[in-house]
N, C-alpha and C positions, 0 to 999 in steps of 0.2 A: 924912407921905415920909419915908424912909433910906436912905442910903447903907448896904449891906452888902459887908465884906468880907471875905474867904477869906484865914485867914492860916497858911497850909501849915507841919507842922512834922514829925520822922522822930524816931520813940522819945523824943517830950518834948519835943525843944532843937527852936527854932524856926529854917526857914531863911534861908537870907538873903534869901530873895525876898521873903518875910513882911514885913519891913520894909520893903521898897521898894512891894509894895500896900498898906500900912495910911499912905505918906507918900502915895502916890498917892490912895489915897481920900478921906483928910481934904482935900484940897486941892476935890477932887469935891463936897464936901459943901459946902464952905464957897461952890462957884460956884454952886451949886445952893440954896443958902442952907437945907439938910437939917441934922440931925446923923448921924455919924456910927458903925458897931456895926461891934466885928469879932467872927466867931467864929471859935472853935480847937477842935479835934477831938483831944483826946490830951496836948495841951500840961500845961507841964509851970510853966512860969515866966508867967503871961500877964500880969504884973506890966511885963514888957518891953516889950509895945505902947505901955504912957502914952505912951512916952521919944516917939512917932512920931503923935501926935494921939487916940491911943485912948478915949475918955472911956466909952465902953462896950464891955465885953469881952464875950460871950454865950462859955461853955465848956462845951463835953457832953465828956461821960467814958464813954466805954460799950466796952468789954468786947468787944466781937463786930467793933469795928475797931478792935483796936488798929495792925493791919498795913495796909495802903493799899488800899481795894478803892472803885473809882471808880463804882460803881451806887449802890454805901452812900453814900460820901460825897453826892455830887448828890442821891440822900434828904434827908439830915442839912443841906445850904442850902437845898433846896428850901423844909423844914419851918420854919427859923428865917428866910429871908427871907419866906415869908409872915406869920409871927410879928409880923416886926417891918415887916412894910407896908413893902421895901426896891425901889424902886424903880429904881435902880442895884447890877449886885451884882455886884462886884471881884475878882477869881483872878488867878494867875502865868499865861504860857504856857509853862511847863514841858511835859513831854511827861504828866504827870500831870494837869495844870491844862486841858491841849488834849485831856486825857478826858474831863474831867469838865464842862466850863465848854457843849458843846453840849447835855448831857446836863439840867443844871439849868434851857439856855434853851429847852429842851422844854418839860419840865414847868411854867413859867413862863411859857410864850407869848410868851416875850422875844426882842428881836433882840440878833443874836453878833456883836461883833466882836473878835478875837483879835490874838496882834501889835502892839497899839496900844502906840506910840512918846511919844506926849505928852497931856498934859492936852486937853480937849475944847477945841473953837477955838471952839464955839458948844454952847449950850444947847436952843436953838430957832431953828431943828432939832440937834436933839442929834447933832455933828458931834466925829469923831476920827480921828486919823492913822496911820494903819497900813502896817506892811513889808509890803511886792507883790514878786510875783517873784523870791523867795531872796533880797531881801535888797537887789535893784537897784535898788527906785523905792518912792515911799510915794503911798497912794492915799488921800484923804479922804475918808472910808464916813460916811454919813449914815442914824443907827436911828432908823426911825420910831414903832417899836411904843411903846406905855404903859411897859413892863417894858424894861429895857433888862441885858445880861451883856457885860464891860469881860476882855479880856485880856491885863495889860501883859505886854511884850517885856522878858524879861534886861534890866538896865544902861541901859532908855532911857528913865527918869523919874528914878532914882536913888535914897538913904539919905538924906532930911530929918530931923533931928531939930525935933519939936517938942512939950516936953514938958507934958504935962499932969497936973490930979490924976484917974485914973481908977477906974471901980471895974468888979469881973467880978463876973457875978452866973451860975448855972446853968442849965439847959438839957434837960429830960429830949426823950428823941427816942424813934421807935416805929419801927424799919426791920422793911418787908415783908419776909419770908422769901424771898421772888424777888429781890430784893436783894442777900442774902445766897450765894447759890449757889456764887458763885465764891468761893474763899477760899487766900488765902498761906500754904499750910504752912510754906514757909523761907526766906527773904532771908538769902542771903550777903554780904557788904561788906569787903570790904579796907581792914583799919584803919591809922591813922597813915599819911593820904595824903589829899590833896585832890583830891574827885569833880571832873572837869569840870564838873557841875552849878555848881557853890559858886565856883569856882576865878573868881580874876580875872586870874590867869592860864597859861596854859597852855604849856605846852613839847609841840611833836607832830613825829615826825622818821617816812621814810618808807624806801622803798628805797634810797634814798643814803646810807644807816648802814653796807650790804653785808650785815649778820647781826644774829639777835637779842644774839648776846655783844658789839656794840660799845653796843649800848641803858646803860651802866652811865654814859657822858658826858650822857644827856638826863637819866637818876634824878637825877645830881647839877644837873647844871643845873637842873632842878627845884628841887629842895631849897635850893639858895640862892637864889634865887627867890622862895620859897614855893609853885609852881605846882602845878597839874595836868600830867601824862602824859599827851600822847594821839598817834595813830599814823593812820594813811591807811590806806587799806579794802587794797591791796594787802598790806602789813605785817602785818595781821591775818589776810588768807587764806591767808597762809603758815604762818602757823602759831607767827609772833613773840614777836607782843605779841593778850592779851585780846580780843577783840571788842567789849567796853564800854568798848575805847581809841580806837576806830574812830571819825575823828567826819568828818563830813560828810552832803550831801545824803540818802546811804542811812544813814549810822552817826546820830552825837549830832549836835545845833546845837552850835555854838558863838557865843556873845555873851560873851566875855571882853574884858575892858579890855584887855588885850596879848594876842597869838595870837604864837606863834614857830615857823616851822616851819624846819626840818631834813632838809633832801633829799627835799624835796617835790619835784616839776614842778610839780604844779596843774592835776591835771584840773579839769574843767568840776564837778563833781557835788564833789568838795573843796570848791572856789573857793565854792559856791552852799553848803554847811554852815558854811562860816565867815564867810561876807562882814559881819554882822554885829558880827563884833568894831571893837573901834574903832581898835586900833593894830595893823599888822601886818609882821611884819619877817619876811624871808627871806633863808634860808644855801642856797646853793646854787651849785656847780662851773659850772653848765651858764645863760650870760649871757641864752639866749632861751628858759628857762623861764615857761610862762604864769604862773607864781606874780608876777614881777617886776611885771606890769601891775598886779594889785590888790595889789602890796605898797605901806606907804608907805615902807617900810627897807629898801633891799636890801643880799646882800655878795656878790659874786660870788668867791667860794673854796672850798678845801677844808674840810667842818667838820672832820674829824680835826685838824687845824692851827688852826680860829676855834675852835671850842666847849668845849676847854680853856683857851686864853688869855683867853676870855670869863669863863670862870668863877674864873680865878684873877685879873681885873681886879675882877668881884664880889666875891666872896671878900674884897679890900684893901679896896675901896669899906666895906662892912660892917664890916672894923676900923677906918677910918676914923673 
């Protein structure tokens, strides 16, 4: 029996979440007294995973899935899980991961727990802690099936180096035609910017910015911090910012280490989508804004005065 981890990549480069799930999987394998096997699909530098404890890497290279395809990915994971006699399969809980994992669970007749935030508290019965109620609470979930599928929440466990002398071997898969019926023809990405999914820091703004012409402040602050830019739903609805930057319960979920909200009042849907962020900082002129109740740090004041001073101080700090 083994523990199988799927290390996700994009354009051949591992996502940050890949290192986190391998770190997590290494400890789960130790808890179970099993060996760790890591699966990659069309990745370029599999040896990067050895640093995090991947002694055995199964590398799948297939031209038919150069772009993400949920059903095809699930088929590959299923085939490798069977070949490696995996009792536990671990993925991330990204948007893609939440799409693929249930399909894998069905194929394996396995129990599935998403948004897991810590290592199993027990292995008999197999018990994991998960985020619940839009990250407002935690639940202890028992998976009683013989095979188990786990989705690890972003930034919940962290990245931990555990260097080993690893080895990579190829694996040939046969993907059914019905799993290739939906194809990505083209994916357009903004280059040179940190994405919300990978960002440790997110700088977000709302209608308090008064118009799209004032977004230069947000972009400059994000550049200084090495952060991703985001916005509230009303801002994207107004066309001030692309819908891809809309974060919240109805947009992209955020689980960054630092989330800075500027001119955002804090509607319940927005708070539900960013609640998993570890430290939340709010800048708003309204001291009664709901966001202040959820914030770790708050500044009551005008963003047009505060943000330029913050940028100035950060630049001076980086030069010191």
